[in-house]
MARKE-333154 format. One record per atom (N, C-alpha, C): y, z, x; residue in one letter. Coordinates in steps of 0.2 Angstrom, whole numbers, plus 5000, padded with zeros to 4 digits. Each point is the difference from the previous one (the first is absolute). Last residue first. Layout:
YZXa...
END
This chain:
490446855132s500549945001s500450015006s498550174993r499649945002r500549945001r501050204992k499750015007k499649945002k500950004978k500549995005k499850015007k498550044983k500149935000k500649995005k499450224995r499549975004r500149925001r501550134987h500050015007h499549975004h499949984977i500649975002i500150015007i498350124989e499849935001e500649965003e500450224994r499650005006r499849935002r501150044979y500450015006y499750005006y498749994981e500449945001e500550005006e498750194994k499649955003k500449945001k501150174989f499950025007f499649945003f500249994977i500749985004i499950025007i498250064986e500049935001e500749985004e499050245004s500349974995s500049925001s498250195011r500749965001r500249964994r498450245001g500149935000g500649975002g500250254995f499349964999f500149935000f501350265007n500049934999n499349974999n501550254999l499349975000l500149934998l501950195010v499849944996v499349985001v501950225004l499349975002l499849954995l502550145009g499549984995g499449975003g502850095001v499450005004v499449994995v502950005004q499549984996q499450005004q502750105001a499449995003a499549984995a502950045006d499449994995d499449995004d502950065000m499350025003m499549984996m502949985004a499449994996a499450025005a502250015007q500250014993q499449984996q500750085028a499549974995a500250014993a501050085022n500349954996n499649974994n499250165016k500550034997k500549964996k498049925013a499850044994a500650034996a499549805017w500650034998w499950044994w498149915011l500549995005l500750034998l498150024986g499850035006g500649995006g500249894979t500150084999t499850035006t499749775000s500750025000s500150074999s497849924999i500349995007i500750025000i498850014979l499750045005l500450005007l500349884977n500550035004n499850055006n498749884982d500649955001d500550035005d497250044998s500750034999s500549955002s497150034997a500649965000a500650054999a497149975005l500550055000l500749965001l497149964993y500749985002y500550065000y497249905000f500450064999f500749975002f497649884991k500649995004k500450074998k497449874997v500450065000v500649995004v498449824998g499850044994g500550064999g499649905024p499949964994p499850054994p501450125017f499549965001f499849964994f502350155010g499450004997g499549955002g502950074999m499450005004m499450004996m502949965001t499450004996t499450005005t502950064998v499449995005v499450004995v502949985000v499450004996v499449995005v502950065000s499449975003s499450014995s503050015003g499450034998g499449965003g502950065000l499449965003l499450034999l502649994988k499450035001k499549965004k502850064992h499649955003h499350035002h501650084979g500049995007g499549955002g500650054977f499750075003f499949995007f500849824986r500450064999r499850065004r498849795010d500350014993d500550065000d498049855016g500750035000g500349994993g497549985017e500450004993e500750035000e497649915016y500750025000y500349994993y497450015013s500449984995s500750035002s497349945010l500650035001l500549984995l497150025004g500649974997g500650045002g497149955004l500650045002l500649964997l497150034999g500649974998g500650045002g497049975003l500750035002l500649964997l497649964995f499950065004f500750035002f499349804986d499950064997d500150065004d501149785008g499450004996g500150074996g501949985013l499449985004l499350014996l502849984995e499450024998e499449975004e502950045000q499449975003q499450034998q502849974992d499350045000d499549965003d502950044996i499549965003i499350045000i502750004986s499350035003s499649955003s502650084987l499649955004l499450035003l502150034979s499450035004s499749945004s502350094984i499749955003i499450035005i501850064976g499650025006g499749935003g501850134979p499749945004p499750025006p500850124976i499850025007i499749945003i501650104979f499749945002f499850015008f500450194978s500149975007s499649945001s499850134980g500749975000g500249985007g497850094996r500550044997r500749985001r498549845012y499850074998y500550044998y499149745008g500550034996g499750074998g499649815021t499850054996t500550034996t499249785017a500650034996a499750054995a499249855024s499950034994s500750034997s498649825020v500750024997v499950044993v498349935023l500150024993l500750024999l498149875019a500750034999a500150014992a497949975021g500349994993g500750035000g497749915017a500750035000a500249994993a497450005012t500549984994t500650045001t497449945011l500650025002l500649984995l497749934999n500050074999n500650045002n499849765010r499550034995r500050075000r502349915006a499349985003a499550034995a502250004993l500249985007l499349985004l500950004974e499450025004e500149975007e501750094980y499949945004y499450025005y501450074975s499650025005s499849945004s502050104981a499649955003a499650025005a501550094976g499950005007g499649945002g501350174980v499949935002v499850005007v500250194978n499949995007n499949925001n500950224983f499949935000f499949985008f500050234981r500049975007r499849935000r500850244985l499849934999l500149975007l499650284993a500349945004a499749934998a500250224982q499649985006q500349935004q500750234981k500149935003k499549995006k499550154978i500250015006i500149935004i499950094972k499849965006k500350025006k499550134974f500549975005f499649965005f500050134973a499649975006a500549975005a500950204985e499849934999e499649985006e500650254989v500049965006v499749934998v501050244988e499749944999e500149955006e500750235002d499550014994d499649934999d501050115023i500249954995i499550004995i500650215018e499549954998e500349954994e501350125021d499950014993d499549954998d501250125024f499649954997f499850024993f502150055020s499450024996s499749944997s501850085022y499749954996y499550044995y501150115019a500549954997a499849954995a498850185014d500250024993d500649954997d499049975023e499450014995e500350024993e500949925022l500349994994l499550014994l500249995027d500050074997d500449984993d499249865021f500049994993f500050064996f500050015024l500549954998l500149994993l499150185018d499949994993d500649964998d499850065023e499449974998e500049984993e501750075023e500049994992e499349964998e500550055024e500150064996e500050004993e499949835019g499450024997g500050064996g501749865012s499850065004s499350024997s501149824989a499949985007a499750065005a500650044977f499449965000f499849985008f502150114995l499450044999l499349975001l502049875000a500050045006a499450055000a500649874981p499649965005p499950045006p500350094975d500450005006d499649975005d500049964972a499750025006a500450005006a500950034974g499749965004g499650035006g501150114982e500549975004e499749945004e499550124974y499850015007y500549955004y499550064974a500650025005a499850015007a498749964978l500149955005l500650015005l499250124979k499650015006k500049955005k501049994978d500250065003d499750025006d499549804987e500650005004e500350065003e497549904994d500450054998d500650015004d498249794992l500450035005l500450064997l497749874990t500750024999t500250045006t497949834990v500350035005v500750024999v497749944984s500749995001s500250045006s497549904993y500450065002y500749985001y497449924989g500649985002g500450075001g497349884996l500550065001l500649985002l497549894990l500749995002l500350075000l497649904997n500250075003n500750005002n499349754997s499650064998s500350065004s500949775002k500050024993k499750074999k501149805019w499750074999w500150034993w499849755012k500450034995k499650074999k500049835022v499750044996v500550034995v500749775009s499750055003s499750054995s500449734998s500250074997s499650055004s500649755010g499850024993g500250074999g499649885024v500349974994v499750034994v499550025026n500350054995n500449984995n499849835020l499650064999l500350054995l499949735010l500450044996l499650064998l499949795021s499750054995s500550044997s499349775017a500550034997a499750054995a499649815023e499850054995e500650034996e498949805020f500550034997f499850044994f498949895024t499950024993t500650044997t498949845022i500650034997i499850014993i498449905015r500350055004r500550044996r498949804992d499450055002d500350065003d501849904984t499549975005t499450045001t501350064982y500449945002y499649965005y499450194981r499849985007r500349935002r500750214983y499949935000y499949985007y499950224981t500049985007t499949925000t500850224982a499849935001a500049995007a500250214979g500049985007g499849925000g500650254984f499949935000f500149975007f499650244985d500249985006d499849925000d500550214980f499649945003f500349985006f499750224981m500449965004m499649955004m500050214980l499749945002l500549965004l499550274990g500449955002g499649945002g499850274987f499749935002f500649965002f499150254989n500449985006n499849935003n498750084983s500650024997s500649985005s497649985004p500349944998p500750024997p498450125019d500450024994d500449944997d498050065019f500349944997f500350034993f499250165015f500149955005f500349944996f500450264993s499549944998s500249945005s500350275005q500349944998q499549944999q499650245008s499849984993s500449934998s500450125020d499349985001d499849974993d502250085002l499949945004l499349985000l500650214990n500149944995n500049935004n499750205012d499549994996d500149954995d501750055015s499449975004s499449994995s502750034996d499450034997d499449965003d502750065007v499449955001v499450034997v502950034998e499350035000e499549955000e502850045006i499549954999i499350045000i502450134994e499549985005e499549944997e501950154990n500249945004n499549985005n499850184984t500150025007t500349945004t499749994976e500250075001e500250015007e499049804992t500750004998t500350075001t497949865012n500150064996n500850014999n498549775003i500650045003i500050064995i497849835008t500550014995t500650045003t497549855006v500750025002v500450024995v497849914997y499950065004y500650025003y500049834983g499350025000g499950065004g502149864987a499850065004a499250014999a502149834999s499449994997s499550055004s502850004998a499450015004a499449984995a503050005005y499449994996y499450005004y502750105001i499349985004i499549994995i502949984999q499350024997q499549985005q502950044998a499449985004a499450034996a502650024999d499749954996d499449975004d502250195002s499349995001s499749954995s502450105013s499749974995s499349985001s502150185009t499449965001t499949974994t502150145015s499749984993s499449955002s501850205013i499449955000i499849984993i502550105011p499450014996p499549945001p502150115013y499549945001y499450014996y502250135001n499350035000n499449955001n502249884994p500050075002p499350034999p500049755004a500450044996a499950075002a498749775003d500650025005d500550034996d497350004994e500649984999e500550025005e497349945000q500550055001q500749985000q497549914991k500749985001k500450075001k497349884997i500450055002i500749985001i497549904987t500750005003t500350065001t497749864994l500250075000l500650015005l498449804986r500750025003r500050075000r498049795000a500250074998a500850015003a498249815000d500649994997d500350074998d497550045004e500449935001e500750014997e497650145006m500750014999m500449945002m497150074996q500649965001q500750034998q497050015003l500650044999l500649965002l497049984995a500749985001a500550054999a497149945000q500550055000q500749965002q498049874995v499750075000v500650054999v499649724994g500350055003g499750074999g499449735003v499850054996v500350075003v500349715002k500250065003k499850064995k499349735007a500050054994a500150075003a500449745009n500050075002n500150044994n499349745008l500250044995l499950075002l500349765014n499750075000n500350034993n499849735011v500350054996v499650065000v500449735013g499650064998g500450054996g499649735012v500450044996v499650064999v500149785018t499650054997t500550054996t499949735013l500450054996l499550054997l499349815014k500650035003k500250064997k498249864992e499850025007e500650045004e500050024974n499749955004n499950025007n500350164984v500249954995v499849935003v499050255003d500249945004d500249944996d500150284995y499649944998y500349945004y499750304997a500449945003a499649944998a500250284991g499749945002g500449955003g499750284988g500449945003g499549945002g500550274990l499549954998l500449935003l500250295003v500349935002v499449954998v501050274995i499449954999i500249935001i501050265006n500249934999n499349965000n500950274995h499549955002h500249934999h501750235004y499749954995y499449965004y502350195001h499349995003h499649964994h502850065008q499449974995q499450005004q502850095001f499350005003f499549984994f502950015007s499449984996s499450015004s502950044999l499450025002l499549974995l502850015008s499549974996s499350025003s502350155001p499649955004p499649964994p502550134998a499349994998a499649955004a502450085001i499550025005i499349994998i502849914995n499350014997n499550015006n502750054995v499549985005v499350014997v502950004995e499450014997e499449965004e502550105009k499649944998k499350024997k501850155010g500349964994g499649944998g499450085024l500450044996l500449964994l498549925019y499850014993y500450034995y500549965024q499649944998q499950004993q500950195011e500549954999e499749934997e498750234996s500249975006s500549944998s498850154985a500750025001a500249965006a497750004993p500449964995p500850015001p498150025021g500250044994g500549964995g498849945022k500750025000k500250044994k497649935004s500350015007s500750034999s498849944981i499750055003i500350025006i500849814989i500250064996i499750065004i499449795009g500750025001g500250064996g497849914997p500150045006p500750015002p499849884979l499650075000l500050035007l501049784994d500450065000d499650075000d498949774999a500550015006a500350065000a497749994988p500649974999p500550025006p497349974999i500550045001i500749974999i497349974992g500649965001g500550065001g497249985000v500650045000v500649965002v497149964992h500749985002h500550054999h497149945001f500550055000f500749985002f497249944992d500749975002d500550054999d497149955001m500650054999m500649985003m497449894992i500650005003i500550064998i497349885001e500450064998e500650005004e498349784993q500450045005q500350064996q498149784998v500350064996v500350055006v499149724996s500150065004s500350054996s498949735000v500250054996v500050065005v499949715000r500050065003r500250064995r499449715006v500050054995v500050075003v500449715005s499950075003s500150054994s499449715004v500250064996v499950075004v499249785007k500749984998k500350064996k497950035011k500249935003k500749994998k499550254998g499649954999g500349935004g500150295002n500449935001n499549955000n500550284993f499549945000f500449945001f500250295002y500449935000y499549955001y500450284993v499549955001v500349935000v500550295001g500249935001g499549955001g500850284994l499549954999l500349935002l501250215003l499450034996l499449955000l502450045016n499549954997n499450044997n502650095005i499350015002i499649954996i502750065008n499549954996n499350015003n502850114999s499350005003s499649964996s502850035005q499549984996q499350005004q502950075000m499450005002m499549984996m502949995005r499449984996r499350015004r502950014998n499550035004n499450004995n502749905002i499349994997i499550035005i502850044993s499549985005s499350004997s502549954990e499550044999e499449985005e502649955003g499750004994g499550054999g500349985023e500449964996e499749994994e499750175023i499849984993i500649964997i500150115022n499549945000n499749984993n501650185005a500349945002a499549945000a499350224993a500549974996a500349945002a498650125015v499649974994v500549974995v501050115018k499749945002k499649964994k500950224997d500549955000d499849935002d498550185000i500149984993i500649955000i498150085018d500749985000d500249974994d498050175010l500149954995l500849994999l498950075024f500150034993f500249944995f498750055027y500349964995y500150044993y500150105026k499649994994k500349954995k501050095020g499549955002g499549994995g502150144999n499450035003n499449965002n502149924990d500150025006d499550045004d499249814982g500650055000g500150035007g499149764989k499850055004k500650055001k499449854978t500450005006t499850065004t499049844977f500050065004f500549995006f499549834982l500050074997l500250065005l499749765006k500650004994k500050074997k498449965017n500650005003n500649994995n497749994992f500250075003f500750005003f499849824981s499650025006s500150075002s500549874976l500250055005l499550025005l499749854981d500749985003d500250045005d497449954992t500550044999t500749975004t497149984993t500649975002t500650044998t497150025003l500650034999l500649955002l497150014995d500649965002d500650044998d497049985002a500650044998a500649975003a497149954994s500649995003s500650054997s497249925001t500450054998t500749995004t497449874993q500849995002q500350074998q497649985001g500249935000g500749995002g499050214997i499949975007i500249935000i500150114979v500450045005v500049965006v498249904984p500550054998p500250045007p499249755004l499750064998l500550054998l500149735001l500350065003l499750064996l499249735006i500050064996i500450055003i499649714999s500250065004s500050064995s498949735002v500150064996v500350055005v499949785007k499849994993k500150064996k501649965022h499350014998h499849994993h502249975011n499549975005n499350014997n502249984983l499750045006l499549975003l502449934986r499249995000r499850045006r502450034984r499650005007r499349994999r501750024983a499849935001a499650005007a501350194991p499349994997p499749945001p501650155016n500049944997n499449984996n500350225007q500749985002q500149924998q497950114997h500550044996h500749985001h498149915012t500149974993t500550044996t499450075022s500549955000s500149974993s498250165006q500750034997q500549955000q497849955008p500149994993p500650034998p499449905025l500150074996l500149994993l499849825016s499450045001s500050064996s501949855003t499549984994t499350035001t502750055008m499350015003m499549994994m502550005000f499749945001f499250005002f501450204996h500249964995h499649935000h500150225013m499449984997m500149934996m501850125011a499549995005a499449974998a501850064985s500249945004s499449995005s499850124976s499950015008s500249945003s500050134974h500249955004h499950025007h499450154983q499649944999q500349945005q500950234997a499549995006a499649934999a502150114989s499749944999s499649985006s500250365012a499449984999a500249954994a502550215040d500149934998d499349984997d501750225004i499349975002i500149934998i501850134996a499850025007a499449975002a500949994978s500349955005s499850015007s499550154982i499649944999i500249955005i501150214997s499550005005s499649935000s501950044985f500250005007f499449995005f499850004975l500649965002l500149995007l498350154991a499849934999a500649955003a500450235000a499549995005a499849924999a501450094984a500349995006a499649985006a499050044978l500449945000l500449995007l498950214997w499549945000w500349935001w501450194996k499750005007k499549945001k500750054978y500649975004y499849995008y498450104984i500149935000i500649975004i498350205006n500750004996n500149925000n497550065002k500650005004k500650004995k497150055002m500650004996m500650005004m
END
């Protein structure tokens, strides 16, 4: 059990000191030996007739992206220790910062590749957590509402917050329209387990430039939940976790349901050059309907008379309790709560790959992501070398709002079994850890059976070239 304000504060600031849409991987995007690449472009045709991902060990991934790196959060003090520099945090936020974590565990995956048609089914368990920090929140904490910057101004300090836990059932396939063009689609049926959301909230503070400097507040903020095992105690302002109720949660609850689609196409321009495009997460995210709870959040203006933090005390390590606002807010249950949805990212990719030599492929991808009102363009480059079933190596670069990332992928195994480990930012995080704004990892084991027809055709093309 944790005090909710401190829980939110910890989420807002400590989340960025580490670095789980783990579906996207620049390092793995063009590797047709791994079935996970079909989730990034449904038109992808794989090297084996049948690929199977076993529960948990088939794929486990985690990813975090944030606008705030370690160096944007902390400063080394006079005593040689790092302290949370609120002024620096405030200076590095424009509008609302994005801080997102996602974890993905594969529960089942079967991928079949015929001569002209591919069919796939997979089930994943996904947890997605988002915190948006408004630009003025760290400033108010650092300087107080009576500072020159905020005195006489109404300031909104409400963060955006969402958490959802759901199962993603993927039914998909690809079809060779002709020798050059392949199209594909994935249907993502999302079955929800648990969710919590605070969106478009307003919790404002205004300290008047008048005698006695009175403080006024306004509160228009609601937290909605589809509560299975997490609730808010309105008497103690604490989040409570019911682990017994967690164990009793239904795996498939049709009350919480969403349907989204991924579309993709590849065009084999020559034997060496392939163009591609994909559009991911089109449709309706989970509509949360079951076990609905709602809470209104109210600020108490009589308990907000504080002057802000003293940076000198932080630098010396003397001040520890920054968020001493436990009594400044209250929660009240809402009687009638309507079904709600949580926003998900829409992503568009367009790219090309070039076969430098047999099993050596270079790729380039340009992407655009729409997420919670933000447009996030990006570019990625990769090169992959696969030495049969025994060893594969890849390097990748990705640049977007969350920095410049260098990653890698390694596959190892023997005929029938392939182990892989991938990260889009393992190298860059190792080299520049304090500037990292993202961290991810994917690990798994794939069982492969037989060579697909498309792989046999590819091998025959190389044999003819070699003989000629």
